[in-house]
C-alpha positions in Angstrom: 212.0 8.3 223.7 209.9 6.2 221.3 209.3 7.9 218.0 205.9 7.4 216.3 205.2 8.0 212.6 201.7 8.6 211.2 201.5 8.4 207.4 198.2 10.1 206.5 197.7 9.3 202.8 195.3 11.4 200.8 194.6 9.7 197.4 194.6 11.9 194.4 195.6 15.3 195.7 198.1 17.5 193.9 199.3 21.1 194.2 197.2 23.0 191.7 196.4 26.5 190.7 195.2 29.0 193.3 191.9 29.2 191.4 188.7 28.5 193.3 186.8 27.9 190.1 188.7 24.6 189.4 190.6 23.9 192.6 188.5 23.2 195.8 191.7 23.5 197.8 191.7 27.2 196.8 188.1 27.5 197.9 187.4 25.4 200.9 187.5 26.8 204.4 190.5 24.9 206.0 191.6 27.0 209.0 193.7 24.2 210.6 195.6 23.5 207.4 196.1 27.2 206.8 197.4 27.6 210.3 200.1 25.1 209.6 201.0 26.9 206.4 201.3 30.4 207.9 197.9 31.4 206.4 198.6 29.9 202.9 196.4 27.5 201.1 197.6 24.1 199.8 198.2 25.2 196.3 201.0 25.5 193.7 203.8 28.0 194.5 203.5 27.7 198.3 206.1 25.0 198.7 208.8 24.9 200.0 207.5 26.4 203.2 208.8 26.1 206.8 206.5 27.1 209.6 206.6 26.7 213.4 205.0 23.3 213.3 205.2 22.1 209.7 207.3 21.7 206.5 205.6 21.7 203.1 207.4 20.3 200.1 206.3 19.7 196.5 207.0 16.0 195.5 207.4 14.7 192.0 204.8 12.0 191.2 205.7 11.6 187.5 209.1 10.0 188.2 210.5 10.5 184.7 207.8 8.4 183.0 205.5 9.7 180.3 201.8 9.7 180.8 199.5 10.5 183.8 200.5 9.0 187.2 198.3 6.2 188.4 197.4 4.8 191.8 198.9 1.3 191.7 202.4 2.4 190.6 202.3 5.6 192.6 201.3 3.9 195.8 203.8 1.1 195.2 206.6 3.6 194.8 205.6 5.3 198.1 205.6 1.9 199.8 208.7 0.4 198.4 211.0 3.3 197.7 211.5 2.0 194.1 210.6 3.9 191.0 207.9 1.5 190.1 206.6 3.2 186.9 210.1 3.1 185.5 210.6 -0.5 186.5 207.3 -1.7 184.9 207.6 0.7 182.0 204.4 2.7 182.6 202.1 4.4 185.0 199.5 1.8 185.9 196.4 1.6 187.9 194.1 1.6 189.7 194.8 -1.9 191.1 198.3 -3.5 190.9 198.9 -5.9 188.0 201.4 -8.8 188.3 204.6 -6.7 187.8 203.6 -4.3 190.5 202.4 -7.0 192.9 205.8 -8.7 192.5 207.7 -5.5 193.4 205.5 -5.0 196.5 206.1 -8.6 197.5 209.9 -8.0 197.5 209.5 -5.6 200.4 207.7 -2.5 201.6 207.7 -0.2 204.5 205.4 -2.6 206.4 207.5 -5.7 205.8 210.8 -4.0 206.5 209.6 -2.4 209.7 208.1 -5.7 210.9 211.5 -7.5 210.2 213.2 -4.8 212.3 210.9 -5.6 215.2 208.7 -2.5 215.0 204.9 -2.4 215.2 203.0 -1.2 212.2 199.4 -1.1 211.2 196.9 0.2 208.6 194.2 2.0 210.7 191.4 1.6 208.1 188.6 -0.7 209.0 187.2 -3.1 206.3 183.7 -4.5 206.3 183.1 -8.2 206.1 181.9 -8.0 202.5 185.4 -6.7 201.5 187.1 -9.8 202.8 184.5 -12.0 201.2 185.0 -10.3 197.8 188.8 -10.8 198.1 188.5 -14.4 199.1 186.1 -15.1 196.2 188.3 -13.5 193.7 185.7 -10.9 192.8 187.9 -8.1 194.1 191.7 -7.4 194.1 193.7 -5.7 196.8 194.9 -2.2 196.0 198.5 -1.5 196.6 198.3 -0.4 200.3 196.3 -3.4 201.7 198.4 -5.7 199.5 201.6 -4.4 201.1 200.1 -4.8 204.6 198.9 -8.3 204.1 202.1 -9.3 202.2 203.9 -8.3 205.4 201.8 -10.6 207.5 199.9 -7.8 209.2 196.2 -8.3 209.4 193.8 -5.8 208.1 191.4 -4.2 210.6 187.9 -5.7 210.6 184.3 -4.7 211.5 185.0 -5.9 215.0 188.0 -3.6 215.3 185.9 -0.7 214.1 183.1 -1.3 216.6 185.8 -1.7 219.3 187.3 1.7 218.5 190.5 0.2 217.2 190.2 1.3 213.6 188.6 4.2 211.6 186.2 4.2 208.7 187.5 5.6 205.4 185.3 8.7 205.8 186.5 9.2 209.4 183.1 9.7 210.9 181.5 6.3 210.2 178.5 7.8 208.4 179.4 5.9 205.2 179.2 2.6 207.1 175.5 3.5 207.9 174.6 5.0 204.5 176.4 2.7 202.1 177.3 -0.5 203.9 174.2 -1.2 205.9 175.6 -1.1 209.4 172.7 0.9 210.9 174.3 0.9 214.4 177.8 1.7 213.2 179.5 4.0 215.7 179.6 7.7 214.7 182.1 10.4 215.5 182.4 14.0 214.7 185.4 14.8 212.5 187.2 16.4 215.4 186.6 13.3 217.5 187.9 11.2 214.6 191.1 13.2 214.5 191.7 12.7 218.2 191.0 9.0 217.8 193.5 8.9 214.9 196.2 10.4 217.1 195.4 7.9 219.9 195.5 4.9 217.6 198.7 6.1 215.7 200.7 6.4 218.9 199.9 2.9 219.9 202.2 1.7 217.0 205.6 2.7 215.9 204.3 3.2 212.4 200.7 3.8 211.5 199.1 4.4 208.1 195.7 5.7 207.2 194.4 5.7 203.6 191.9 8.5 202.8 190.6 7.5 199.3 187.4 9.6 199.1 189.6 12.5 198.0 190.4 10.7 194.7 186.8 9.7 194.3 185.6 13.3 194.6 188.1 14.4 192.0 186.8 11.9 189.5 183.2 13.0 190.1 184.1 16.7 189.5 181.5 17.8 192.0 182.9 21.1 193.4 180.4 21.4 196.3 181.0 17.8 197.4 184.8 18.3 197.1 184.7 21.4 199.2 182.6 19.7 201.9 185.0 16.8 201.9 188.0 19.0 202.4 186.4 21.0 205.1 185.6 17.8 206.9 189.2 16.6 206.5 190.3 19.9 208.0 188.2 19.3 211.1 189.8 15.9 211.4 193.2 17.5 211.1 192.2 19.9 213.9 191.5 17.0 216.3 194.7 15.3 215.3 196.8 18.4 215.9 195.2 18.9 219.3 196.4 15.6 220.6 199.6 15.0 218.6 202.8 15.5 220.6 205.3 17.1 218.2 208.3 16.0 220.2 207.3 12.3 220.1 206.8 11.8 216.3 206.0 13.0 212.9 202.8 13.1 210.8 203.3 13.0 207.0 200.4 14.0 204.7 201.0 13.2 201.0 199.5 11.6 197.9 200.2 9.4 194.9 199.1 11.7 192.1 197.1 14.8 191.3 193.4 14.8 190.7 191.2 16.7 193.2 193.1 20.0 192.7 191.8 20.3 189.1 188.1 19.6 188.7 188.1 20.8 185.1 189.0 17.2 184.2 188.1 13.8 185.5 191.6 12.5 184.8 194.6 12.5 187.0 197.1 15.4 186.6 200.9 15.7 186.3 201.0 18.2 189.2 203.5 17.6 192.0 201.9 16.3 195.2 202.2 17.9 198.7 204.6 16.4 201.2 203.4 18.0 204.5 205.5 17.1 207.6 204.1 17.9 211.0 206.2 17.7 214.2 209.1 19.2 216.0 211.6 21.1 213.8 214.5 18.7 214.7 212.4 15.7 213.6 211.3 17.3 210.4 214.9 18.2 209.6 215.8 14.6 209.7 213.6 13.8 206.7 212.6 16.9 204.8 215.9 17.6 203.0 215.8 14.1 201.4 212.3 14.4 199.9 212.1 15.4 196.2 209.9 12.6 194.7 207.6 9.7 195.8 210.5 7.3 195.6 212.3 9.2 198.4 209.6 8.6 201.0 210.2 5.0 202.1 214.0 5.2 202.5 213.7 8.4 204.6 211.0 7.0 206.8 213.0 3.8 207.4 215.9 5.8 208.6 213.7 6.8 211.5 213.6 3.2 212.5 217.1 1.8 212.8 217.9 -1.9 212.6 
C-alpha cells in the first residue's frame, strides 16, 4: 500500500501557558483539535500525549543556540535535518541569508524524495505578482519555496489555484479577493478546504502546506483576530480529518518557533513547538519515538520513503 505524508506547517506556533489572557490556543473553540487530544487544548504540559488517532510531542526549536528562534534557520532545520542555527552560528530570519541558502541547496526533504523517485509538492498557490517580484529581485524566497524550487519542483500558480490543484494561504481564498485583487477567485468554506487538502495531499507521496498567517497574527498581537484564525484552522482540520484515511498515511502538524501562543509580546518565544502526528497507531509508532527537536523531523520522514 502506498503511504502518503502530509506536512501541515503552522508558522510561529509554540506550546504556551494555559492562559486565555495571553494564549489564543487556550481560548479558541477548537473542537476537532481537542477531539484529537482527548479533550485537551494545545498548550504546555499536555505533551507527550497518545490518543486513539494522534500523538502529541513537544519539540525543541532552540537547538542549543542562544537567542530567539527565527523562521529561516528553523524552517531550514525542518527541511534539511541539520541543526542550521548551530551551523551558521545564530538564529536567523525571516528570509534565508547566504549560509542558510547554501545549506538548503545541499539537500532537503524535497530534493531527496525526488531523487528517490517519489512525488512531492508544495500545495500553496502563489499569485503572478509573487513570481514577478522574485524574478525582478525585489523579493527573496523564504526557506520553504526555496527548498522546493531548488529541488526542481515548480511552485503552484494562479492557474493551479483556479483549477483546484492548489490552496490559498488562508485556505478559503478570501484573501485572494480582499488583498490580491482576484475578484473572481474561487472560494471555499474552511471545511471544504480541509477536504480539498486531503484530496490534494493523497495525489502525491509527500505534500507540504505552509500556513503562515499564524505567525503574522502573533506579531500583530490581536487576540480577537488570532482566535478567529485558530477557529477557522480547526474547521479546516475537521474537513481534513473527515477524508483522511489513517491507514494510508500520516499528517504532521508542527512549527518552526513559538509566537502566537504568547500575545503579551510581538517577538518570538523559546517555547517548544507541537509535533502532532495523525494517523494509524502503527504508522505513528514508526516516527514518534525519534522526535525530540526540529532537526529530527527530516531524517524520520525520509525513513518512510526508502531508497
